[in-house]
C-alpha positions as CSV (number, residue, x, y, z in Angstrom):
1,M,54.4,50.7,4.7
2,V,56.3,47.7,3.3
3,V,57.9,45.4,5.9
4,A,60.9,43.5,4.7
5,H,60.5,39.8,4.4
6,E,61.5,36.9,2.2
7,T,58.8,34.8,0.5
8,I,59.7,31.1,0.5
9,D,56.6,29.7,-1.2
10,V,53.1,30.7,-2.1
11,Q,50.3,28.2,-2.7
12,T,46.6,28.4,-3.3
13,A,44.5,26.0,-1.2
14,G,40.8,26.2,-2.0
15,A,39.5,29.6,-0.8
16,I,42.8,30.7,0.7
17,T,46.4,31.6,-0.2
18,V,49.2,30.3,2.0
19,E,52.5,32.1,2.0
20,R,55.5,30.8,3.8
21,L,58.0,33.5,4.5
22,R,60.8,34.7,6.8
23,Y,61.0,38.1,8.3
24,P,63.7,39.7,10.6
25,G,62.9,39.3,14.2
26,A,64.8,40.1,17.4
27,A,68.4,41.0,16.6
28,D,67.4,40.6,12.9
29,T,67.3,36.8,13.3
30,P,65.0,35.3,10.6
31,V,61.7,34.2,11.9
32,P,59.9,31.5,10.0
33,A,56.2,32.3,9.5
34,T,53.1,31.4,7.5
35,L,50.5,33.9,6.3
36,F,47.0,32.7,5.6
37,R,44.9,35.0,3.5
38,P,41.5,34.7,1.8
39,R,42.1,34.2,-1.9
40,E,39.4,36.7,-2.9
41,A,39.1,39.6,-0.6
42,T,37.5,43.1,-1.1
43,G,38.2,46.0,1.3
44,R,39.9,45.7,4.6
45,A,39.2,42.9,7.0
46,P,40.3,41.8,10.5
47,A,43.4,39.7,11.2
48,L,45.0,37.8,13.9
49,I,48.2,36.2,15.2
50,I,47.9,32.5,16.2
51,Q,50.7,31.2,18.4
52,H,51.6,27.6,19.1
53,G,52.5,26.2,22.5
54,A,55.6,24.5,23.9
55,N,57.0,21.5,22.1
56,T,55.1,22.1,18.9
57,S,55.2,24.5,16.0
58,R,53.2,26.6,13.5
59,E,52.9,23.4,11.4
60,D,50.9,21.5,14.0
61,Y,47.2,20.7,13.2
62,Y,45.8,22.7,16.1
63,V,47.3,25.8,14.6
64,Q,46.9,25.0,10.9
65,A,43.3,23.9,11.0
66,P,41.8,27.0,12.6
67,A,44.1,29.3,10.7
68,R,43.0,27.9,7.4
69,R,39.3,27.9,8.4
70,W,39.4,31.5,9.7
71,A,41.3,32.6,6.5
72,A,38.5,31.0,4.4
73,S,36.1,33.1,6.4
74,G,37.9,36.3,5.4
75,W,40.5,36.9,8.1
76,T,44.2,37.1,7.5
77,V,46.2,34.9,10.0
78,L,49.9,35.0,10.8
79,A,51.6,32.1,12.6
80,I,55.3,32.0,13.6
81,D,57.7,29.6,15.1
82,L,59.0,30.7,18.5
83,A,62.7,30.3,19.2
84,E,63.7,26.7,20.0
85,H,60.6,25.4,18.1
86,G,59.8,24.2,14.6
87,E,62.3,25.5,12.0
88,R,64.2,27.3,14.8
89,V,65.6,24.2,16.4
90,F,69.3,23.9,15.7
91,G,71.2,20.9,17.0
92,A,69.7,18.8,19.7
93,P,66.2,20.0,20.7
94,L,65.5,21.1,24.3
95,A,63.8,18.5,26.5
96,Q,60.0,18.9,26.8
97,M,60.1,20.3,30.4
98,E,62.9,22.8,29.4
99,R,60.7,24.1,26.7
100,R,57.8,24.5,29.1
101,R,60.0,26.5,31.4
102,L,61.1,28.9,28.7
103,I,58.3,31.3,29.8
104,T,60.3,31.8,33.1
105,Q,63.4,33.0,31.1
106,R,63.5,36.7,30.6
107,T,65.7,36.5,27.6
108,F,63.4,34.1,25.8
109,V,60.3,36.2,26.7
110,E,61.9,39.5,25.5
111,R,63.1,37.8,22.3
112,S,59.7,36.3,21.7
113,L,57.9,39.6,22.3
114,E,60.2,41.4,19.8
115,D,59.6,38.6,17.2
116,L,55.9,39.0,17.7
117,R,56.1,42.8,17.5
118,R,57.9,42.7,14.2
119,G,55.4,40.0,13.0
120,L,52.6,42.4,14.0
121,D,54.3,45.1,11.9
122,L,54.2,42.7,8.9
123,L,50.6,41.7,9.5
124,S,49.4,45.3,9.9
125,A,51.1,46.2,6.6
126,T,49.6,43.3,4.7
127,P,47.2,44.3,1.9
128,G,43.6,43.8,2.9
129,V,44.2,43.9,6.6
130,D,42.4,46.4,8.8
131,A,45.2,47.3,11.2
132,A,42.6,48.6,13.7
133,R,41.1,45.1,14.0
134,I,43.9,42.7,14.9
135,A,43.5,40.0,17.6
136,F,45.8,37.4,19.2
137,V,45.0,33.8,19.8
138,G,47.6,31.8,21.8
139,F,47.8,28.2,23.1
140,S,49.6,27.2,26.3
141,L,53.0,28.9,26.1
142,G,51.7,30.9,23.2
143,G,48.8,32.0,25.4
144,M,51.1,33.1,28.3
145,L,53.3,35.0,25.9
146,G,50.2,36.4,24.2
147,T,48.9,37.8,27.5
148,I,52.2,39.7,28.0
149,F,52.3,40.8,24.3
150,T,48.8,42.1,24.3
151,A,49.3,44.0,27.5
152,R,52.4,45.7,26.0
153,D,51.2,46.3,22.4
154,P,47.9,48.3,22.1
155,R,47.6,47.4,18.5
156,I,46.2,44.0,19.6
157,R,42.5,44.8,20.1
158,A,41.3,41.5,21.6
159,A,43.1,38.4,23.0
160,A,41.9,34.8,23.2
161,I,44.1,32.6,25.5
162,V,43.6,28.9,25.3
163,I,44.8,26.2,27.7
164,A,47.0,28.6,29.6
165,G,47.3,30.2,33.0
166,S,49.7,31.5,35.6
167,F,51.4,29.9,38.6
168,S,51.4,33.1,40.6
169,H,49.0,31.5,43.0
170,L,52.0,29.5,44.2
171,R,53.9,32.7,45.0
172,Y,57.1,30.9,43.8
173,W,59.1,34.1,44.1
174,E,59.0,33.8,47.9
175,R,61.2,30.7,47.8
176,G,64.9,31.2,48.4
177,D,67.3,31.1,51.3
178,T,68.2,34.9,51.3
179,D,66.4,38.2,50.8
180,E,68.5,38.8,47.7
181,E,67.5,35.5,46.1
182,R,63.8,36.3,46.8
183,R,64.2,39.8,45.3
184,R,65.7,38.2,42.2
185,R,62.9,35.7,42.0
186,R,60.3,38.4,42.4
187,A,61.9,40.6,39.7
188,A,62.0,37.6,37.3
189,A,58.4,36.8,38.0
190,E,57.3,40.4,37.3
191,A,59.2,40.2,34.0
192,T,57.8,36.9,32.8
193,D,54.6,35.8,34.6
194,P,51.5,36.8,32.6
195,A,49.5,37.5,35.8
196,F,51.6,40.7,36.3
197,F,50.7,41.9,32.8
198,A,47.0,40.9,32.5
199,P,45.5,44.0,34.1
200,A,47.0,46.2,31.4
201,I,44.9,44.5,28.7
202,A,41.7,46.2,29.8
203,P,39.6,47.8,28.4
204,R,40.3,45.5,25.5
205,P,38.3,42.2,25.6
206,F,40.1,39.1,27.1
207,L,38.9,35.5,26.7
208,M,40.3,32.4,28.4
209,V,39.3,29.0,27.2
210,N,40.4,26.0,29.3
211,T,39.8,22.3,29.7
212,E,38.5,20.7,32.9
213,D,41.3,18.0,33.3
214,D,44.4,19.9,32.3
215,P,47.4,18.6,34.4
216,V,49.6,21.5,33.2
217,F,47.2,24.3,34.0
218,P,44.9,23.1,36.8
219,R,42.0,25.3,37.9
220,A,44.1,27.3,40.4
221,A,46.5,28.3,37.7
222,V,43.7,29.3,35.3
223,R,42.0,31.3,38.0
224,A,45.2,33.0,38.9
225,L,45.5,34.5,35.4
226,F,41.8,35.2,35.0
227,D,41.4,36.9,38.3
228,A,44.4,39.1,37.6
229,A,42.8,40.4,34.4
230,C,40.3,43.2,34.5
231,E,36.9,43.5,32.8
232,P,35.9,42.9,30.1
233,K,36.9,39.3,30.4
234,E,35.4,35.8,30.0
235,L,36.4,32.3,31.2
236,H,35.0,29.2,29.4
237,W,35.5,25.6,30.4
238,H,35.3,22.5,28.2
239,P,35.9,18.8,28.6
240,G,39.4,17.7,27.8
241,T,43.1,17.7,28.8
242,H,46.1,19.8,27.9
243,H,46.5,18.0,24.6
244,Q,43.0,16.8,23.8
245,W,40.0,19.0,23.4
246,G,36.9,19.2,21.2
247,A,35.6,21.6,18.5
248,G,33.8,23.7,21.2
249,V,37.1,25.3,22.1
250,Y,37.6,26.7,18.6
251,K,33.9,27.6,18.4
252,D,34.2,29.8,21.5
253,V,37.3,31.5,20.1
254,W,35.7,32.1,16.7
255,Q,32.5,33.5,18.2
256,F,34.6,35.9,20.4
257,L,36.7,37.1,17.4
258,E,33.6,37.7,15.2
259,R,31.8,39.5,18.0
260,E,34.6,41.7,19.0
261,L,36.4,42.5,15.7
262,G,34.3,41.0,12.9
263,P,32.6,40.6,10.5
264,A,35.3,40.0,7.8
265,R,33.9,42.6,5.4
266,N,34.6,46.2,4.5
267,G,32.5,48.9,6.0
268,R,32.5,48.0,9.8
């Protein structure tokens, strides 16, 4: 199957090919994306979507570095810009806290899920990709969305969620002056909070990697999402904050990917 897209640029960088493109996302709105592929590949190999967090983009180092390294190891990697991020900022950008709260907006979540679904269509149809071995790796906002997306799309066979969590432990939907307002809050939470979706990921493997001094997702928020998920699941902790962490985070994710869906060679 050929999925419609527009190639903007193709470059060779060492052992990989980097293709910048646009494909039609939700409501056929163009979604800027980058496809990282091994330059020399034989047979079908695993692939993944890697998703940035709030206030950043697919061009940020924490996305680019692992995407390039994993592509050099034989995986095909797709990274997209979410709405209101990267190339999809038109006019004045949203304030940082507004972007962080996008996960609570049902319209943004549904739009993002459709963008990701169509991106997954594209990735699955990419030559050399084993459509039965596709994973999701998401950071912060991208991790929360990735939990929902994985729960709703069975084509994702494993999910690694990094520096993310859920605020369901606060039971924020119970706030409100009237029963109607509390019902509205509950409905919004059930449509956007990853804790309500996490159980549906099983029996596919679910990894969470978090840092010990994260002010955005403290331990209670991390445990809320992890506890909501079903086995098989893993939770790893590393030194660091929400914006600073070491190579051990990437190592954990890579070992998880290789164990669950690798190796990147034909014949598995």
